[in-house]
C-alpha positions as CSV (number, residue, x, y, z in Angstrom):
1,M,-19.4,4.2,20.1
2,E,-16.7,1.8,19.1
3,R,-13.6,1.1,21.3
4,Y,-10.3,-0.2,20.0
5,I,-7.6,-1.3,22.5
6,T,-4.3,-0.1,21.0
7,K,-1.1,-2.2,20.9
8,G,2.5,-0.8,20.9
9,T,1.7,2.9,21.5
10,C,1.5,5.3,24.4
11,S,-2.3,5.6,23.9
12,R,-4.3,2.8,25.5
13,A,-7.5,2.9,23.5
14,I,-9.4,4.8,20.8
15,D,-13.1,5.5,20.9
16,F,-14.8,6.5,17.7
17,E,-18.1,6.5,15.7
18,V,-18.8,6.0,12.0
19,E,-21.9,7.2,10.3
20,G,-22.2,5.9,6.8
21,N,-18.5,6.0,5.8
22,I,-17.8,9.2,7.7
23,I,-15.7,9.2,10.9
24,K,-17.2,11.0,14.0
25,N,-16.2,11.7,17.6
26,V,-12.6,10.3,17.8
27,R,-11.1,10.2,21.2
28,F,-7.7,8.7,22.2
29,A,-7.2,7.5,25.8
30,G,-3.6,8.4,26.7
31,G,-0.8,9.2,24.3
32,C,0.7,12.5,23.4
33,S,-2.3,14.8,24.0
34,G,-1.6,17.4,21.4
35,N,-0.8,14.9,18.7
36,T,-3.7,12.6,19.4
37,Q,-6.1,15.6,19.6
38,G,-4.8,16.8,16.3
39,V,-5.2,13.5,14.5
40,A,-8.7,13.1,16.0
41,R,-9.8,16.5,14.7
42,L,-8.2,16.0,11.3
43,V,-10.0,12.7,10.6
44,E,-13.4,13.7,11.9
45,G,-15.7,14.2,9.0
46,M,-13.3,12.3,6.7
47,D,-14.3,9.2,4.7
48,I,-13.1,6.1,6.5
49,N,-11.2,4.8,3.4
50,D,-9.4,8.0,2.9
51,A,-8.3,8.1,6.6
52,I,-7.1,4.5,6.5
53,S,-5.0,5.1,3.4
54,R,-3.4,8.2,4.9
55,L,-2.7,6.9,8.4
56,E,-1.8,3.2,7.8
57,G,1.8,2.4,8.2
58,I,2.9,5.6,10.1
59,D,5.7,4.6,12.5
60,C,6.6,6.2,15.8
61,A,10.2,5.9,17.0
62,G,10.8,2.5,15.4
63,R,7.9,0.8,17.1
64,G,6.4,-0.5,13.9
65,T,3.2,1.4,14.7
66,S,1.9,4.7,16.0
67,C,-1.3,6.3,17.3
68,P,-2.4,7.2,13.7
69,D,-1.5,3.7,12.5
70,Q,-3.5,2.2,15.4
71,L,-6.5,4.4,14.4
72,A,-6.2,3.0,10.8
73,K,-6.2,-0.6,12.3
74,A,-9.3,0.3,14.4
75,L,-11.1,1.6,11.3
76,K,-10.2,-1.4,9.3
77,G,-11.4,-3.7,12.0
78,Y,-14.7,-1.7,12.1
79,K,-15.1,-2.1,8.4
80,E,-14.5,-5.9,8.6
81,K,-17.0,-6.2,11.5
82,E,-19.6,-4.2,9.6
83,A,-19.1,-6.3,6.4
84,A,-19.5,-9.5,8.4
85,R,-22.6,-8.2,10.1
86,R,-24.2,-7.3,6.8
87,A,-23.3,-10.7,5.3
88,N,-25.3,-12.5,8.1
């Protein structure tokens, strides 16, 4: 299970798993419960690259980010970490 600490949103963290390129078990800590549950269910089973392209850049109330955008950042960070791990 991966954990990403969010920045600039009501949610405090996002926990998720990735198998191959498929997103699994997404859970937001905090945030708007209905919205974060909805986003989590929508992306579970989705290809990581598709989820990033759909969620990246979504803004919430002029904050410059949102819970979906933070999930995209978490997934991008995961991909970068995995690429670095494979390169070593």
